[in-house]
HTML snippet that shows the backbone in 3Dmol.js (N, CA, C, O; Angstrom):
<script src="https://3Dmol.org/build/3Dmol-min.js"></script>
<div id="view" style="width:600px;height:400px;position:relative"></div>
<script>
const pdb = `
ATOM      1  N   UNK A   1     -12.981 -30.880   0.407  1.00  0.00           N
ATOM      2  CA  UNK A   1     -11.904 -31.082  -0.250  1.00  0.00           C
ATOM      3  C   UNK A   1     -10.940 -31.165   0.651  1.00  0.00           C
ATOM      4  O   UNK A   1     -10.977 -30.556   1.721  1.00  0.00           O
ATOM      5  N   UNK A   2      -9.780 -32.108   0.202  1.00  0.00           N
ATOM      6  CA  UNK A   2      -8.767 -32.356   0.735  1.00  0.00           C
ATOM      7  C   UNK A   2      -7.604 -31.491   0.960  1.00  0.00           C
ATOM      8  O   UNK A   2      -6.914 -31.194  -0.015  1.00  0.00           O
ATOM      9  N   UNK A   3      -7.300 -31.048   2.130  1.00  0.00           N
ATOM     10  CA  UNK A   3      -6.166 -30.026   2.339  1.00  0.00           C
ATOM     11  C   UNK A   3      -6.693 -28.786   2.574  1.00  0.00           C
ATOM     12  O   UNK A   3      -5.985 -27.800   2.779  1.00  0.00           O
ATOM     13  N   UNK A   4      -8.038 -28.766   2.555  1.00  0.00           N
ATOM     14  CA  UNK A   4      -8.578 -27.315   2.841  1.00  0.00           C
ATOM     15  C   UNK A   4      -9.210 -27.421   4.471  1.00  0.00           C
ATOM     16  O   UNK A   4      -9.833 -26.445   4.888  1.00  0.00           O
ATOM     17  N   UNK A   5      -9.078 -28.298   5.124  1.00  0.00           N
ATOM     18  CA  UNK A   5      -9.879 -28.512   6.578  1.00  0.00           C
ATOM     19  C   UNK A   5      -8.724 -28.695   7.414  1.00  0.00           C
ATOM     20  O   UNK A   5      -7.685 -29.199   6.987  1.00  0.00           O
ATOM     21  N   UNK A   6      -8.915 -28.216   8.838  1.00  0.00           N
ATOM     22  CA  UNK A   6      -8.131 -28.436   9.709  1.00  0.00           C
ATOM     23  C   UNK A   6      -7.897 -29.781   9.833  1.00  0.00           C
ATOM     24  O   UNK A   6      -6.738 -30.014  10.175  1.00  0.00           O
ATOM     25  N   UNK A   7      -8.602 -30.770   9.673  1.00  0.00           N
ATOM     26  CA  UNK A   7      -8.329 -32.182   9.998  1.00  0.00           C
ATOM     27  C   UNK A   7      -7.297 -32.852   8.905  1.00  0.00           C
ATOM     28  O   UNK A   7      -6.399 -33.668   9.111  1.00  0.00           O
ATOM     29  N   UNK A   8      -7.726 -32.230   7.660  1.00  0.00           N
ATOM     30  CA  UNK A   8      -6.465 -32.747   6.773  1.00  0.00           C
ATOM     31  C   UNK A   8      -5.196 -32.189   6.855  1.00  0.00           C
ATOM     32  O   UNK A   8      -4.187 -32.805   6.510  1.00  0.00           O
ATOM     33  N   UNK A   9      -5.189 -30.761   7.407  1.00  0.00           N
ATOM     34  CA  UNK A   9      -4.203 -30.370   7.323  1.00  0.00           C
ATOM     35  C   UNK A   9      -3.163 -30.688   8.652  1.00  0.00           C
ATOM     36  O   UNK A   9      -1.988 -30.319   8.682  1.00  0.00           O
ATOM     37  N   UNK A  10      -3.731 -31.320   9.551  1.00  0.00           N
ATOM     38  CA  UNK A  10      -2.991 -32.237  10.804  1.00  0.00           C
ATOM     39  C   UNK A  10      -2.422 -33.465   9.811  1.00  0.00           C
ATOM     40  O   UNK A  10      -1.305 -33.892  10.104  1.00  0.00           O
ATOM     41  N   UNK A  11      -2.867 -33.857   9.056  1.00  0.00           N
ATOM     42  CA  UNK A  11      -2.395 -35.017   8.239  1.00  0.00           C
ATOM     43  C   UNK A  11      -1.347 -34.625   7.126  1.00  0.00           C
ATOM     44  O   UNK A  11      -0.326 -35.257   6.855  1.00  0.00           O
ATOM     45  N   UNK A  12      -1.682 -33.747   6.677  1.00  0.00           N
ATOM     46  CA  UNK A  12      -0.411 -32.861   5.600  1.00  0.00           C
ATOM     47  C   UNK A  12       0.076 -31.847   6.021  1.00  0.00           C
ATOM     48  O   UNK A  12      -0.120 -30.723   5.561  1.00  0.00           O
ATOM     49  N   UNK A  13       0.932 -32.203   7.162  1.00  0.00           N
ATOM     50  CA  UNK A  13       1.792 -30.845   7.644  1.00  0.00           C
ATOM     51  C   UNK A  13       2.395 -30.112   6.657  1.00  0.00           C
ATOM     52  O   UNK A  13       2.436 -28.895   6.840  1.00  0.00           O
ATOM     53  N   UNK A  14       3.017 -30.694   5.352  1.00  0.00           N
ATOM     54  CA  UNK A  14       3.782 -29.758   4.419  1.00  0.00           C
ATOM     55  C   UNK A  14       3.032 -28.600   3.907  1.00  0.00           C
ATOM     56  O   UNK A  14       3.601 -27.599   3.472  1.00  0.00           O
ATOM     57  N   UNK A  15       1.667 -28.747   3.961  1.00  0.00           N
ATOM     58  CA  UNK A  15       0.749 -27.719   3.270  1.00  0.00           C
ATOM     59  C   UNK A  15       0.872 -26.414   4.241  1.00  0.00           C
ATOM     60  O   UNK A  15       0.949 -25.282   3.763  1.00  0.00           O
ATOM     61  N   UNK A  16       0.883 -26.642   5.527  1.00  0.00           N
ATOM     62  CA  UNK A  16       0.955 -25.529   6.410  1.00  0.00           C
ATOM     63  C   UNK A  16       1.763 -24.333   5.929  1.00  0.00           C
ATOM     64  O   UNK A  16       1.103 -23.295   5.878  1.00  0.00           O
ATOM     65  N   UNK A  17       2.769 -24.257   5.641  1.00  0.00           N
ATOM     66  CA  UNK A  17       3.822 -23.041   5.215  1.00  0.00           C
ATOM     67  C   UNK A  17       3.070 -22.547   4.109  1.00  0.00           C
ATOM     68  O   UNK A  17       2.787 -21.351   4.036  1.00  0.00           O
ATOM     69  N   UNK A  18       2.694 -23.442   3.167  1.00  0.00           N
ATOM     70  CA  UNK A  18       1.914 -22.982   1.978  1.00  0.00           C
ATOM     71  C   UNK A  18       0.824 -22.102   2.379  1.00  0.00           C
ATOM     72  O   UNK A  18       0.751 -21.075   1.704  1.00  0.00           O
ATOM     73  N   UNK A  19       0.028 -22.226   3.231  1.00  0.00           N
ATOM     74  CA  UNK A  19      -1.130 -21.314   3.429  1.00  0.00           C
ATOM     75  C   UNK A  19      -0.689 -20.344   4.242  1.00  0.00           C
ATOM     76  O   UNK A  19      -1.430 -19.380   4.436  1.00  0.00           O
ATOM     77  N   UNK A  20       0.665 -20.411   4.909  1.00  0.00           N
ATOM     78  CA  UNK A  20       0.819 -19.157   5.824  1.00  0.00           C
ATOM     79  C   UNK A  20       1.617 -18.197   4.754  1.00  0.00           C
ATOM     80  O   UNK A  20       1.682 -16.978   4.913  1.00  0.00           O
ATOM     81  N   UNK A  21       2.157 -18.820   3.756  1.00  0.00           N
ATOM     82  CA  UNK A  21       3.056 -17.582   2.704  1.00  0.00           C
ATOM     83  C   UNK A  21       1.958 -16.906   1.807  1.00  0.00           C
ATOM     84  O   UNK A  21       2.010 -15.750   1.387  1.00  0.00           O
ATOM     85  N   UNK A  22       0.857 -17.908   1.562  1.00  0.00           N
ATOM     86  CA  UNK A  22      -0.243 -17.247   0.666  1.00  0.00           C
ATOM     87  C   UNK A  22      -1.042 -16.117   1.472  1.00  0.00           C
ATOM     88  O   UNK A  22      -1.292 -15.001   1.016  1.00  0.00           O
ATOM     89  N   UNK A  23      -1.387 -16.557   2.679  1.00  0.00           N
ATOM     90  CA  UNK A  23      -1.880 -15.538   3.600  1.00  0.00           C
ATOM     91  C   UNK A  23      -0.991 -14.304   3.877  1.00  0.00           C
ATOM     92  O   UNK A  23      -1.501 -13.183   3.872  1.00  0.00           O
ATOM     93  N   UNK A  24       0.218 -14.469   4.099  1.00  0.00           N
ATOM     94  CA  UNK A  24       0.728 -13.228   4.312  1.00  0.00           C
ATOM     95  C   UNK A  24       1.079 -12.513   2.866  1.00  0.00           C
ATOM     96  O   UNK A  24       1.329 -11.308   2.876  1.00  0.00           O
ATOM     97  N   UNK A  25       1.096 -13.165   1.760  1.00  0.00           N
ATOM     98  CA  UNK A  25       0.993 -12.495   0.526  1.00  0.00           C
ATOM     99  C   UNK A  25      -0.176 -11.448   0.139  1.00  0.00           C
ATOM    100  O   UNK A  25      -0.130 -10.282  -0.253  1.00  0.00           O
ATOM    101  N   UNK A  26      -1.380 -12.450   0.440  1.00  0.00           N
ATOM    102  CA  UNK A  26      -2.737 -11.654   0.157  1.00  0.00           C
ATOM    103  C   UNK A  26      -2.836 -10.396   1.548  1.00  0.00           C
ATOM    104  O   UNK A  26      -3.364  -9.302   1.345  1.00  0.00           O
ATOM    105  N   UNK A  27      -2.411 -10.670   2.533  1.00  0.00           N
ATOM    106  CA  UNK A  27      -2.636  -9.380   3.542  1.00  0.00           C
ATOM    107  C   UNK A  27      -1.620  -8.302   3.013  1.00  0.00           C
ATOM    108  O   UNK A  27      -2.125  -7.188   2.873  1.00  0.00           O
ATOM    109  N   UNK A  28      -0.321  -8.410   2.702  1.00  0.00           N
ATOM    110  CA  UNK A  28       0.353  -7.456   2.258  1.00  0.00           C
ATOM    111  C   UNK A  28       0.122  -6.779   0.901  1.00  0.00           C
ATOM    112  O   UNK A  28       0.595  -5.683   0.600  1.00  0.00           O
ATOM    113  N   UNK A  29      -0.624  -7.512   0.141  1.00  0.00           N
ATOM    114  CA  UNK A  29      -1.206  -6.909  -1.118  1.00  0.00           C
ATOM    115  C   UNK A  29      -2.260  -5.859  -0.722  1.00  0.00           C
ATOM    116  O   UNK A  29      -2.305  -4.672  -1.045  1.00  0.00           O
ATOM    117  N   UNK A  30      -3.068  -6.548   0.027  1.00  0.00           N
ATOM    118  CA  UNK A  30      -4.341  -5.882   0.539  1.00  0.00           C
ATOM    119  C   UNK A  30      -3.858  -4.341   1.353  1.00  0.00           C
ATOM    120  O   UNK A  30      -4.547  -3.321   1.331  1.00  0.00           O
ATOM    121  N   UNK A  31      -2.694  -4.463   1.957  1.00  0.00           N
ATOM    122  CA  UNK A  31      -2.137  -3.441   2.855  1.00  0.00           C
ATOM    123  C   UNK A  31      -1.989  -2.093   1.881  1.00  0.00           C
ATOM    124  O   UNK A  31      -2.446  -0.957   2.009  1.00  0.00           O
ATOM    125  N   UNK A  32      -1.015  -2.807   0.680  1.00  0.00           N
ATOM    126  CA  UNK A  32      -0.582  -1.896  -0.369  1.00  0.00           C
ATOM    127  C   UNK A  32      -1.537  -1.064  -1.147  1.00  0.00           C
ATOM    128  O   UNK A  32      -1.347   0.078  -1.565  1.00  0.00           O
ATOM    129  N   UNK A  33      -2.806  -1.961  -1.305  1.00  0.00           N
ATOM    130  CA  UNK A  33      -3.811  -1.281  -2.144  1.00  0.00           C
ATOM    131  C   UNK A  33      -4.594  -0.220  -1.298  1.00  0.00           C
ATOM    132  O   UNK A  33      -4.992   0.868  -1.713  1.00  0.00           O
ATOM    133  N   UNK A  34      -4.737  -0.709  -0.094  1.00  0.00           N
ATOM    134  CA  UNK A  34      -5.456   0.291   1.076  1.00  0.00           C
ATOM    135  C   UNK A  34      -4.662   1.544   0.914  1.00  0.00           C
ATOM    136  O   UNK A  34      -5.297   2.589   0.767  1.00  0.00           O
ATOM    137  N   UNK A  35      -3.070   1.589   0.923  1.00  0.00           N
ATOM    138  CA  UNK A  35      -2.130   2.707   1.091  1.00  0.00           C
ATOM    139  C   UNK A  35      -2.377   3.388  -0.074  1.00  0.00           C
ATOM    140  O   UNK A  35      -2.766   4.553   0.004  1.00  0.00           O
ATOM    141  N   UNK A  36      -2.193   2.780  -1.314  1.00  0.00           N
ATOM    142  CA  UNK A  36      -2.450   3.447  -2.424  1.00  0.00           C
ATOM    143  C   UNK A  36      -3.911   4.227  -2.535  1.00  0.00           C
ATOM    144  O   UNK A  36      -4.033   5.327  -3.074  1.00  0.00           O
ATOM    145  N   UNK A  37      -4.799   3.613  -2.045  1.00  0.00           N
ATOM    146  CA  UNK A  37      -6.185   4.437  -2.393  1.00  0.00           C
ATOM    147  C   UNK A  37      -6.248   5.526  -1.372  1.00  0.00           C
ATOM    148  O   UNK A  37      -7.001   6.431  -1.731  1.00  0.00           O
ATOM    149  N   UNK A  38      -5.605   5.742  -0.044  1.00  0.00           N
ATOM    150  CA  UNK A  38      -5.644   6.445   0.783  1.00  0.00           C
ATOM    151  C   UNK A  38      -4.548   7.420   0.622  1.00  0.00           C
ATOM    152  O   UNK A  38      -4.875   8.545   1.001  1.00  0.00           O
ATOM    153  N   UNK A  39      -3.317   7.318   0.160  1.00  0.00           N
ATOM    154  CA  UNK A  39      -2.248   8.276   0.038  1.00  0.00           C
ATOM    155  C   UNK A  39      -1.992   8.801  -1.026  1.00  0.00           C
ATOM    156  O   UNK A  39      -1.540   9.940  -1.147  1.00  0.00           O
ATOM    157  N   UNK A  40      -2.293   7.902  -2.076  1.00  0.00           N
ATOM    158  CA  UNK A  40      -1.814   8.600  -3.409  1.00  0.00           C
ATOM    159  C   UNK A  40      -2.501   9.767  -3.923  1.00  0.00           C
ATOM    160  O   UNK A  40      -3.716   9.934  -3.819  1.00  0.00           O
ATOM    161  N   UNK A  41      -1.600  10.667  -4.550  1.00  0.00           N
ATOM    162  CA  UNK A  41      -2.145  12.108  -4.758  1.00  0.00           C
ATOM    163  C   UNK A  41      -3.163  12.009  -5.990  1.00  0.00           C
ATOM    164  O   UNK A  41      -3.942  12.905  -6.313  1.00  0.00           O
ATOM    165  N   UNK A  42      -3.021  10.730  -6.640  1.00  0.00           N
ATOM    166  CA  UNK A  42      -3.678  10.872  -8.016  1.00  0.00           C
ATOM    167  C   UNK A  42      -5.241  10.111  -7.551  1.00  0.00           C
ATOM    168  O   UNK A  42      -6.065   9.981  -8.456  1.00  0.00           O
ATOM    169  N   UNK A  43      -5.525   9.739  -6.474  1.00  0.00           N
ATOM    170  CA  UNK A  43      -6.976   9.523  -6.129  1.00  0.00           C
ATOM    171  C   UNK A  43      -7.374  10.447  -4.926  1.00  0.00           C
ATOM    172  O   UNK A  43      -6.846  10.611  -3.826  1.00  0.00           O
ATOM    173  N   UNK A  44      -8.493  10.997  -5.515  1.00  0.00           N
ATOM    174  CA  UNK A  44      -9.399  11.896  -5.021  1.00  0.00           C
ATOM    175  C   UNK A  44     -10.665  11.429  -4.327  1.00  0.00           C
ATOM    176  O   UNK A  44     -11.584  11.231  -5.122  1.00  0.00           O
ATOM    177  N   UNK A  45     -10.939  11.214  -3.125  1.00  0.00           N
ATOM    178  CA  UNK A  45     -11.996  10.924  -2.858  1.00  0.00           C
ATOM    179  C   UNK A  45     -13.077  11.695  -2.560  1.00  0.00           C
ATOM    180  O   UNK A  45     -14.217  11.252  -2.701  1.00  0.00           O
ATOM    181  N   UNK A  46     -12.838  12.904  -2.124  1.00  0.00           N
ATOM    182  CA  UNK A  46     -13.524  14.321  -1.776  1.00  0.00           C
ATOM    183  C   UNK A  46     -13.330  15.334  -2.551  1.00  0.00           C
ATOM    184  O   UNK A  46     -12.605  16.164  -2.004  1.00  0.00           O
ATOM    185  N   UNK A  47     -13.753  15.703  -3.867  1.00  0.00           N
ATOM    186  CA  UNK A  47     -13.635  16.656  -4.763  1.00  0.00           C
ATOM    187  C   UNK A  47     -13.970  17.999  -4.336  1.00  0.00           C
ATOM    188  O   UNK A  47     -13.285  18.974  -4.646  1.00  0.00           O
ATOM    189  N   UNK A  48     -14.992  18.057  -3.644  1.00  0.00           N
ATOM    190  CA  UNK A  48     -15.456  19.058  -3.065  1.00  0.00           C
ATOM    191  C   UNK A  48     -14.833  20.031  -2.333  1.00  0.00           C
ATOM    192  O   UNK A  48     -14.832  21.223  -2.642  1.00  0.00           O
ATOM    193  N   UNK A  49     -14.109  19.386  -1.021  1.00  0.00           N
ATOM    194  CA  UNK A  49     -13.316  20.237  -0.177  1.00  0.00           C
ATOM    195  C   UNK A  49     -11.901  20.207  -0.707  1.00  0.00           C
ATOM    196  O   UNK A  49     -11.230  21.209  -0.462  1.00  0.00           O
ATOM    197  N   UNK A  50     -11.380  19.315  -1.331  1.00  0.00           N
ATOM    198  CA  UNK A  50     -10.064  19.463  -1.854  1.00  0.00           C
ATOM    199  C   UNK A  50     -10.207  19.095  -3.348  1.00  0.00           C
ATOM    200  O   UNK A  50     -10.351  17.901  -3.612  1.00  0.00           O
ATOM    201  N   UNK A  51     -10.175  20.233  -4.617  1.00  0.00           N
ATOM    202  CA  UNK A  51     -10.311  20.022  -6.012  1.00  0.00           C
ATOM    203  C   UNK A  51      -8.959  19.487  -6.308  1.00  0.00           C
ATOM    204  O   UNK A  51      -8.942  18.638  -7.199  1.00  0.00           O
ATOM    205  N   UNK A  52      -7.732  19.816  -5.720  1.00  0.00           N
ATOM    206  CA  UNK A  52      -6.553  19.951  -6.247  1.00  0.00           C
ATOM    207  C   UNK A  52      -5.386  19.014  -5.198  1.00  0.00           C
ATOM    208  O   UNK A  52      -4.417  19.598  -4.713  1.00  0.00           O
ATOM    209  N   UNK A  53      -5.610  17.657  -4.965  1.00  0.00           N
ATOM    210  CA  UNK A  53      -5.189  16.975  -3.784  1.00  0.00           C
ATOM    211  C   UNK A  53      -3.526  16.937  -4.204  1.00  0.00           C
ATOM    212  O   UNK A  53      -2.725  16.774  -3.284  1.00  0.00           O
ATOM    213  N   UNK A  54      -3.024  17.087  -5.593  1.00  0.00           N
ATOM    214  CA  UNK A  54      -1.602  16.794  -5.559  1.00  0.00           C
ATOM    215  C   UNK A  54      -1.158  17.937  -5.155  1.00  0.00           C
ATOM    216  O   UNK A  54       0.070  17.867  -5.208  1.00  0.00           O
ATOM    217  N   UNK A  55      -1.562  19.202  -4.686  1.00  0.00           N
ATOM    218  CA  UNK A  55      -0.940  20.393  -4.426  1.00  0.00           C
ATOM    219  C   UNK A  55      -0.400  20.138  -2.762  1.00  0.00           C
ATOM    220  O   UNK A  55       0.485  20.853  -2.292  1.00  0.00           O
ATOM    221  N   UNK A  56      -0.954  19.202  -2.080  1.00  0.00           N
ATOM    222  CA  UNK A  56      -0.447  18.697  -0.652  1.00  0.00           C
ATOM    223  C   UNK A  56       0.821  18.146  -0.782  1.00  0.00           C
ATOM    224  O   UNK A  56       1.617  18.408   0.119  1.00  0.00           O
ATOM    225  N   UNK A  57       1.201  17.417  -1.731  1.00  0.00           N
ATOM    226  CA  UNK A  57       2.345  16.667  -1.908  1.00  0.00           C
ATOM    227  C   UNK A  57       3.514  17.513  -2.510  1.00  0.00           C
ATOM    228  O   UNK A  57       4.528  16.965  -2.943  1.00  0.00           O
ATOM    229  N   UNK A  58       3.319  18.993  -2.524  1.00  0.00           N
ATOM    230  CA  UNK A  58       4.491  19.794  -3.267  1.00  0.00           C
ATOM    231  C   UNK A  58       5.760  19.710  -2.551  1.00  0.00           C
ATOM    232  O   UNK A  58       6.813  19.731  -3.189  1.00  0.00           O
ATOM    233  N   UNK A  59       5.749  19.611  -1.209  1.00  0.00           N
ATOM    234  CA  UNK A  59       6.666  19.615  -0.536  1.00  0.00           C
ATOM    235  C   UNK A  59       6.928  18.511   0.377  1.00  0.00           C
ATOM    236  O   UNK A  59       7.765  18.628   1.272  1.00  0.00           O
ATOM    237  N   UNK A  60       6.153  17.286   0.170  1.00  0.00           N
ATOM    238  CA  UNK A  60       6.129  16.083   1.182  1.00  0.00           C
ATOM    239  C   UNK A  60       6.700  14.864   0.182  1.00  0.00           C
ATOM    240  O   UNK A  60       6.751  14.800  -1.047  1.00  0.00           O
ATOM    241  N   UNK A  61       7.096  13.958   1.194  1.00  0.00           N
ATOM    242  CA  UNK A  61       7.613  12.858   0.545  1.00  0.00           C
ATOM    243  C   UNK A  61       6.415  12.008  -0.141  1.00  0.00           C
ATOM    244  O   UNK A  61       5.331  11.857   0.424  1.00  0.00           O
ATOM    245  N   UNK A  62       6.722  11.462  -1.429  1.00  0.00           N
ATOM    246  CA  UNK A  62       5.341  10.838  -2.046  1.00  0.00           C
ATOM    247  C   UNK A  62       6.142   9.231  -2.056  1.00  0.00           C
ATOM    248  O   UNK A  62       5.419   8.273  -1.782  1.00  0.00           O
ATOM    249  N   UNK A  63       7.095   9.062  -2.259  1.00  0.00           N
ATOM    250  CA  UNK A  63       7.800   7.799  -2.249  1.00  0.00           C
ATOM    251  C   UNK A  63       7.532   7.034  -1.044  1.00  0.00           C
ATOM    252  O   UNK A  63       7.276   7.669  -0.021  1.00  0.00           O
ATOM    253  N   UNK A  64       7.554   5.634  -1.006  1.00  0.00           N
ATOM    254  CA  UNK A  64       7.100   4.830  -0.029  1.00  0.00           C
ATOM    255  C   UNK A  64       8.452   4.700   0.857  1.00  0.00           C
ATOM    256  O   UNK A  64       8.378   4.576   2.080  1.00  0.00           O
ATOM    257  N   UNK A  65       9.778   4.739   0.122  1.00  0.00           N
ATOM    258  CA  UNK A  65      11.043   4.605   1.170  1.00  0.00           C
ATOM    259  C   UNK A  65      11.900   5.307   0.452  1.00  0.00           C
ATOM    260  O   UNK A  65      12.090   4.962  -0.714  1.00  0.00           O
ATOM    261  N   UNK A  66      12.599   6.440   0.999  1.00  0.00           N
ATOM    262  CA  UNK A  66      13.597   6.953   0.345  1.00  0.00           C
ATOM    263  C   UNK A  66      14.842   7.374   1.152  1.00  0.00           C
ATOM    264  O   UNK A  66      14.780   8.545   1.527  1.00  0.00           O
ATOM    265  N   UNK A  67      16.078   6.635   1.551  1.00  0.00           N
ATOM    266  CA  UNK A  67      16.830   7.082   2.464  1.00  0.00           C
ATOM    267  C   UNK A  67      17.731   8.278   2.133  1.00  0.00           C
ATOM    268  O   UNK A  67      18.360   8.812   3.047  1.00  0.00           O
ATOM    269  N   UNK A  68      17.817   8.687   0.982  1.00  0.00           N
ATOM    270  CA  UNK A  68      18.892   9.725   0.769  1.00  0.00           C
ATOM    271  C   UNK A  68      18.259  11.246   0.715  1.00  0.00           C
ATOM    272  O   UNK A  68      18.841  12.299   0.978  1.00  0.00           O
ATOM    273  N   UNK A  69      17.034  11.070   0.339  1.00  0.00           N
ATOM    274  CA  UNK A  69      16.491  12.734   0.200  1.00  0.00           C
ATOM    275  C   UNK A  69      15.559  13.008   1.415  1.00  0.00           C
ATOM    276  O   UNK A  69      14.818  12.078   1.735  1.00  0.00           O
ATOM    277  N   UNK A  70      15.508  13.944   2.000  1.00  0.00           N
ATOM    278  CA  UNK A  70      14.656  14.567   2.799  1.00  0.00           C
ATOM    279  C   UNK A  70      13.687  15.442   2.115  1.00  0.00           C
ATOM    280  O   UNK A  70      14.164  16.506   1.720  1.00  0.00           O
ATOM    281  N   UNK A  71      12.294  15.217   1.858  1.00  0.00           N
ATOM    282  CA  UNK A  71      11.360  15.821   0.786  1.00  0.00           C
ATOM    283  C   UNK A  71      11.024  17.093   1.545  1.00  0.00           C
ATOM    284  O   UNK A  71      10.535  17.972   0.835  1.00  0.00           O
ATOM    285  N   UNK A  72      11.165  17.365   2.735  1.00  0.00           N
ATOM    286  CA  UNK A  72      10.595  18.334   3.585  1.00  0.00           C
ATOM    287  C   UNK A  72      11.440  19.636   3.321  1.00  0.00           C
ATOM    288  O   UNK A  72      11.001  20.748   3.614  1.00  0.00           O
ATOM    289  N   UNK A  73      12.621  19.446   2.776  1.00  0.00           N
ATOM    290  CA  UNK A  73      13.671  20.515   2.561  1.00  0.00           C
ATOM    291  C   UNK A  73      13.818  20.795   1.171  1.00  0.00           C
ATOM    292  O   UNK A  73      14.400  21.816   0.805  1.00  0.00           O
ATOM    293  N   UNK A  74      13.216  19.762   0.161  1.00  0.00           N
ATOM    294  CA  UNK A  74      13.451  19.987  -1.063  1.00  0.00           C
ATOM    295  C   UNK A  74      12.328  21.043  -1.954  1.00  0.00           C
ATOM    296  O   UNK A  74      11.108  21.023  -1.791  1.00  0.00           O
ATOM    297  N   UNK A  75      12.968  21.820  -2.781  1.00  0.00           N
ATOM    298  CA  UNK A  75      11.785  22.692  -3.614  1.00  0.00           C
ATOM    299  C   UNK A  75      11.468  22.025  -4.502  1.00  0.00           C
ATOM    300  O   UNK A  75      12.329  21.425  -5.145  1.00  0.00           O
ATOM    301  N   UNK A  76       9.998  21.914  -4.839  1.00  0.00           N
ATOM    302  CA  UNK A  76       9.413  21.236  -5.925  1.00  0.00           C
ATOM    303  C   UNK A  76       9.630  21.895  -7.289  1.00  0.00           C
ATOM    304  O   UNK A  76       9.646  23.124  -7.206  1.00  0.00           O
ATOM    305  N   UNK A  77       9.766  21.507  -8.272  1.00  0.00           N
ATOM    306  CA  UNK A  77      10.013  22.417  -9.686  1.00  0.00           C
ATOM    307  C   UNK A  77       8.798  22.238 -10.511  1.00  0.00           C
ATOM    308  O   UNK A  77       8.771  22.407 -11.730  1.00  0.00           O
ATOM    309  N   UNK A  78       7.664  21.839  -9.680  1.00  0.00           N
ATOM    310  CA  UNK A  78       6.505  21.835 -10.341  1.00  0.00           C
ATOM    311  C   UNK A  78       6.000  23.271 -10.410  1.00  0.00           C
ATOM    312  O   UNK A  78       6.387  24.052  -9.541  1.00  0.00           O
ATOM    313  N   UNK A  79       5.062  23.744 -11.488  1.00  0.00           N
ATOM    314  CA  UNK A  79       4.903  24.893 -11.413  1.00  0.00           C
ATOM    315  C   UNK A  79       3.294  25.106 -10.529  1.00  0.00           C
ATOM    316  O   UNK A  79       2.439  24.225 -10.438  1.00  0.00           O
ATOM    317  N   UNK A  80       3.207  26.365 -10.008  1.00  0.00           N
ATOM    318  CA  UNK A  80       1.940  26.667  -9.267  1.00  0.00           C
ATOM    319  C   UNK A  80       0.909  26.966 -10.278  1.00  0.00           C
ATOM    320  O   UNK A  80       1.150  27.817 -11.135  1.00  0.00           O
ATOM    321  N   UNK A  81      -0.335  26.278 -10.251  1.00  0.00           N
ATOM    322  CA  UNK A  81      -1.513  26.833 -11.130  1.00  0.00           C
ATOM    323  C   UNK A  81      -2.435  27.836 -10.354  1.00  0.00           C
ATOM    324  O   UNK A  81      -3.400  28.351 -10.919  1.00  0.00           O
TER     325      UNK A  81
END
`;
const viewer = $3Dmol.createViewer("view");
viewer.addModel(pdb, "pdb");
viewer.setStyle({}, {cartoon: {color: "spectrum"}});
viewer.zoomTo();
viewer.render();
</script>
């Protein structure tokens, strides 16, 4: 197909930024999906060793970025079960 090989990209140089932007977007989305799968307390990969993984996040930062609040010093209003 035209535009998908290295030879045709040398002829159509305007397609190179398109491929770079799409590649970076795919890479960023894969990074975020992997982060959600490994860091999210809603996802439990091993229920035998840790049946309540959300308890680990009682005094930890859950948000991706929070410039104003230090969650290590905040008290969680969630009840302990």
